[in-house]
ROVEX-741201 format. One record per residue (C-alpha): x, y, z. Coordinates in steps of 0.001 Angstrom, whole numbers, padded with zeros to 6 digits, always signed. Example, Ala and Ser with C-alpha at 12.3 -4.5 7.8 and 13.67 -1.06 7.14 Angstrom:
<banus>
+012300-004500+007800;+013670-001060+007140;
</banus>
This chain:
<banus>
-053738+004902-005702;-051289+007861-005736;-049473+009817-008382;-046121+012090-008450;-046342+015598-008575;-046424+015436-012506;-049305+013271-012508;-047724+009830-013073;-049463+006902-011413;-047581+005360-008588;-049141+001608-008202;-048757+000429-004483;-047132+003311-003254;-048990+005279-000457;-048478+008673+000477;-045517+008314+002832;-043530+006394+000272;-044288+008794-002497;-042681+011501+000010;-039722+009476+000172;-039537+008832-003713;-039728+012780-004362;-037194+013284-002137;-035110+010515-003335;-035355+012106-007039;-034384+015629-005536;-031477+013777-003980;-030598+012194-007004;-030429+015339-009202;-028225+017129-006601;-025744+014002-006276;-026623+013820-002556;-025020+010867-000662;-028586+010890+000950;-030157+009473-002002;-029275+005499-000955;-031131+006273+002272;-034041+007772+000789;-034479+005001-002099;-034289+002555+000977;-037033+004548+002673;-039277+004137-000171;-039392+000371-000229;-039465+000351+003698;-042683+002354+003398;-043913+000290+000404;-042029-002807-000227;-044177-003566-003456;-043726-000090-005004;-042776-000735-008672;-041227+002827-008980;-039508+002288-005624;-037804-000911-007170;-037109+000780-010199;-035359+003683-008750;-033064+001220-006525;-032369-000836-009498;-031597+002183-011778;-028972+003421-008939;-027389-000338-008892;-026481+000003-012541;-025425+003595-012357;-022761+002916-009845;-020603+000987-012589;-019853-001428-009640;-020151-005187-010085;-021087-005716-006416;-023601-003016-006490;-025336-004288-009419;-025465-007780-008123;-027080-006723-004851;-029638-004554-006792;-030334-007529-009029;-031133-010007-006256;-033512-007542-004472;-035068-006934-008315;-035523-010623-009033;-036953-011326-005749;-039546-008557-006206;-040450-009276-009944;-041012-013232-009007;-044070-012101-007224;-045464-009170-009436;-048571-009306-011451;-047552-006995-014182;-051181-006582-015297;-051588-004197-012272;-049188-001814-013378;-049144+001040-015652;-047353+000733-018977;-044996+003536-017908;-044106+001260-014615;-043755-001884-016904;-041312-000093-019216;-039370+001164-015907;-039011-002393-014540;-038014-003585-018201;-035267-000939-018505;-034205-001879-015057;-034103-005666-015703;-031890-004846-019195;-029696-002683-017042;-029041-005241-014160;-028435-007773-017088;-025663-005514-018327;-027707-004475-021501;-027187-000969-021053;-028200+000197-024668;-031183-001598-024387;-032069+000093-020946;-031348+003506-022306;-033506+002919-025331;-036456+001833-023251;-035670+005065-021104;-035725+006997-023895;-039180+005676-024946;-040497+006609-021890;-039209+010210-021857;-040880+010650-025195;-044288+009534-023875;-043798+010963-020405;-041129+013807-020845;-041499+014900-017056;-040520+011366-015663;-037593+012877-014134;-036299+009321-013338;-036432+008248-016832;-034469+011238-017883;-031838+011159-015168;-031138+007428-015578;-031095+007577-019390;-028765+010531-019587;-026230+008948-017478;-026854+005571-019234;-025933+007449-022392;-022760+008883-020821;-021677+005207-019487;-022105+003981-023168;-020637+006987-025077;-023856+007857-026894;-023003+011600-026994;-025710+012674-029327;-028628+011278-027125;-026869+012428-023992;-027743+016009-025511;-031048+015282-027212;-032811+013105-024548;-032878+016190-022219;-033146+018578-025155;-036138+016868-026237;-038069+016914-023075;-037360+020439-022007;-040379+021880-023901;-042537+019871-021629;-041528+021382-018398;-042629+024516-016825;-039413+026671-016456;-040790+027648-012927;-040429+023843-011875;-037676+023550-009393;-036012+020847-011314;-035974+022742-014401;-032875+023722-013538;-031103+020928-013056;-032330+019566-016262;-030489+022487-017847;-027590+021446-016071;-027835+017921-017356;-028349+019655-020989;-025202+021671-020635;-023150+018633-020376;-024803+016900-023302;-024141+020035-025221;-020573+020187-024032;-019822+016612-025237;-021118+017464-028585;-018774+020318-029004;-021119+023178-028439;-019128+024653-025718;-020265+028370-025706;-024153+026983-025621;-023249+024823-023295;-021669+027187-020879;-024261+029812-021297;-026759+026943-020313;-024926+025650-017605;-024721+029131-015952;-028603+029594-016489;-029106+026649-014593;-026804+027835-011770;-029022+030789-011513;-032016+028724-010868;-030271+026321-008684;-026722+027329-007264;-026127+023901-005721;-026408+022009-008953;-023407+020117-008995;-023917+018464-012230;-024471+021897-013760;-021303+023084-012188;-019677+019776-013887;-021006+020885-017378;-019491+024384-017290;-016198+023071-015896;-015965+020798-018712;-016473+023781-021472;-013588+025554-019797;-011370+022448-019734;-012089+021966-023509;-011461+025599-024489;-008213+025751-022345;-009864+028341-020091;-008035+026890-016897;-007610+030112-015148;-011372+030928-015733;-012051+027329-014414;-010111+027545-011298;-011961+031016-010176;-015431+029511-011236;-014771+026516-009018;-013474+028616-006215;-016409+031082-006394;-018641+028129-005964;-016718+026175-003516;-019696+026061-001011;-021872+024265-003512;-019373+021493-004734;-016802+020550-001976;-019469+019790+000387;-021588+016492+001206;-021935+015490-002612;-021320+012214-004694;-019715+014536-007536;-017020+016152-004975;-014177+014095-006010;-014646+014317-009540;-014851+018018-009630;-011836+018110-007654;-010194+015935-010487;-011247+018676-013045;-009548+021347-010616;-006497+019238-010545;-006787+019096-014527;-006534+022987-014608;-003792+023152-012161;-001657+020453-014250;-001934+022631-017382;-000941+025321-015437;+002358+023727-014457;+001520+023718-010844;+002065+020163-010040;+002651+020955-006338;-001242+021876-006277;-002209+018741-008330;-000530+016447-005649;-002101+018154-002869;-005524+017611-004450;-004791+014169-005030;-003735+013220-001452;-006663+015492+000140;-009626+014783-002345;-008780+012019-004769;-007359+009203-002928;-007221+008041+000910;-005060+004974+001256;-007114+003947+004294;-010572+004450+002654;-012433+001740+000426;-013130+003884-002398;-015915+003289-004968;-014725+002716-008511;-015523+006453-009945;-013093+007743-006991;-010413+005188-008184;-010895+006200-011737;-010537+009768-010901;-007293+008933-009343;-005757+006711-011830;-006554+009122-014522;-004841+011866-012796;-001556+010095-011943;-001385+008522-015337;-001055+012055-016790;+001820+012474-014688;+003336+008961-015590;+003047+010119-019297;+005410+012920-018132;+007922+010729-016281;+006803+012246-012808;+007415+009409-010441;+004537+008591-008068;+005438+005127-007095;+004290+005588-003544;+000900+006926-004580;+000611+004232-007347;+001481+001436-004714;-001454+002437-002719;-003797+003017-005553;-002974-000220-006976;-003474-001793-003683;-007067-000251-003615;-007737-001731-007102;-006649-005057-006042;-008703-005087-003201;-011748-004577-005130;-010960-007431-007603;-013613-006553-010155;-014940-009120-012570;-015580-008050-016225;-018371-005464-015602;-017276-002083-017037;-014558-001875-019581;-013806+001649-018712;-012955+000876-015137;-010478-002050-016135;-008523+000443-018130;-007947+002700-015223;-007214-000442-013199;-004622-001313-015840;-003154+002140-015311;-002769+001682-011702;-001265-001600-011971;+001397-000416-014749;+001993+002769-012547;+002957+000621-009586;+005010-001606-011783;+002773-004528-011254;+002908-005727-014939;+001811-009021-014225;-001225-008129-012280;-002017-006185-015357;-001392-008804-017627;-003669-011030-015527;-006522-008685-015875;-006094-008741-019533;-006154-012639-019784;-009206-012771-017487;-011048-010536-019945;-009797-012569-022809;-011010-015794-021361;-014336-014042-020319;-014942-012905-024024;-014078-016478-025163;-016908-017806-023117;-019527-015076-023632;-020936-015281-027031;-021978-012368-029143;-025284-011673-029716;-027673-010671-026854;-024704-010324-024281;-023891-007408-021846;-022986-004298-023336;-019734-004533-021735;-018896-007522-024100;-018494-005279-027202;-017031-002475-024997;-014397-004845-023653;-013877-006444-027121;-013629-003541-029525;-012340-000831-027165;-011352-001739-023676;-009106-004869-024157;-007039-002898-026891;-006401+000013-024638;-005415-002220-021771;-003225-003959-024041;-001556-000802-025134;-001126+000591-021604;+000364-002668-020690;+002817-002048-023662;+003452+001523-022622;+004505+000009-019352;+006965-002160-020875;+008170+000870-022851;+007190-000746-025971;+006111+002212-027292;+005810+000822-031100;+003471-001661-029787;+001266+000836-027799;+001042+002898-030992;-000117-000084-033081;-002643-000652-030269;-004072+002534-029913;-004034+003726-033352;-006918+001949-034678;-009204+002518-031823;-008419+006307-031247;-011568+007461-033069;-014059+004929-031210;-012719+005479-027449;-016427+006972-026751;-017559+003375-027286;-016456+002474-023969;-017838+005433-022055;-016315+008648-020403;-016095+012234-021150;-013702+013809-023775;-011784+015255-020906;-011548+011667-019365;-010552+009923-022619;-008080+012316-023122;-005561+010358-020831;-005670+007451-023454;-005410+009931-026478;-002008+011444-024655;-000852+007879-024330;-000845+007776-028053;+000841+010785-028526;+003479+009918-025918;+003858+006633-027593;+004228+008017-031222;+007138+010240-029981;+008773+007790-028261;+008758+005238-030524;+010114+008020-032966;+007166+007857-035339;+007414+011567-036204;+005005+011779-038978;+002262+010207-036822;+003133+012476-033879;+003130+015396-036045;-000371+014605-037292;-001892+013831-034173;-000620+017068-032680;-001896+019044-035484;-005087+017280-034991;-005026+018137-031394;-003729+021891-031435;-006476+022861-034139;-009107+021465-031870;-007560+022913-028611;-005280+025680-029552;-004897+026758-025903;-003415+023337-024048;+000020+023913-022905;+000484+019930-023011;-000258+020017-026982;+002762+022791-027253;+005129+021044-025076;+004641+018094-026963;+005202+019896-030084;+008475+021073-028930;+009762+017704-027952;+008827+016795-031309;+010831+019560-033121;+013723+018644-030867;+013616+015199-031974;+013461+016085-035621;+016474+018697-035389;+014617+022004-035387;+015563+023933-032233;+013997+027263-033459;+010414+025681-033688;+011031+023813-030489;+011922+027119-028426;+008577+028752-030320;+006644+025879-029451;+007900+025781-025696;+007382+029580-025407;+003706+029122-026552;+003269+026524-024137;+004813+028449-021078;+002562+031536-022087;-000601+029450-022288;+000121+027686-018646;+000480+031373-017522;-002673+032314-019036;-001226+034934-021556;-001824+033400-024696;-004589+034074-027099;-007128+031474-028113;-006058+031913-031940;
</banus>
């Protein structure tokens, strides 16, 4: 019987398979596309390896893609049908239970079981990584931080994976508003592992949330060799780069990034890539920037996927693409499909996506559709009740800001001046350096007949875009 390098027993996993498993964990931490190949290699060398099957199942869940989860579920079910659980360690049994729950769509139960593993076995890297990303998918920000933070004391700081763990912790800190601590933690992670793309990602988020757009671009440029290469996170990091450029008013650069790194009309992109593309184009749509050709190609890509009700966060971005392309009937069809799915899927022990869809996903999709119909009052009414629980359908603060901006724009265009003023006051107090906030304030002041205040707000937006404004 073998054990991994942290002493965890690996049932039915010989030395060759163990080597592949350790490599797969390393590939996973650094977001290398090779992780799929190395994960398969584990099961080729040891077809009955419980941890090999747990790894493959977790990968199927974290992809947030219906087809990937279905394929993983088929393999996992076949393995479990011939399994004698009594031969496994309690840790392995728990991993399989978490995998089973995740593949059934019960993401919160999967995350809870993985957290229990992390408490009993804080150096179980797969439990920490998979749990961390499940926390992200279901919007559990406190555990996104504390799952990793609670394990760090059990790790040797000289361990080669201690740095990437700090990178995970940095993102958890950032999503809970600890921006300075997150930045320093992420930089410490990169001192240990310069190619830690998740650590880079965590630091990038801190700059986004504090309006340090020029610093963010410099940071990414200085580390381009680490994140622009063969990485599963390259496209998403380019998306962050484009957000910096957008805030600086450099729309030409934004579109260059979109065309070169975010969406290739001839490629079959995964869900994450299409989410990145939709989230960026939607910000331009809100600014009345016509990108009809790009929207058409993106909507085509979403239609080819024709995903079922698997992950509500993805659904919202599909609706963005359909609305942006003027395919309102297609967006309506997606909404009807999800409504029908809810009607035949009883609450209780149901996939996490049911609650995510019912409570947040569908209201957002309906609001995006209303916005596309120029029913701005209707979009406002739909978004206002859910704006403080958008985290319930996953994503980061930066990703969900596309929806928050939709509410601001809908309120402005509906003439709901008091609401728009309240929303913009909230936004500018939380993010005083954000050119969008001040340009929106300028439009509000114009609407209410205050040209001097409008000019002052517009000047502040321009100064911030140029990097000249103070944070206060």
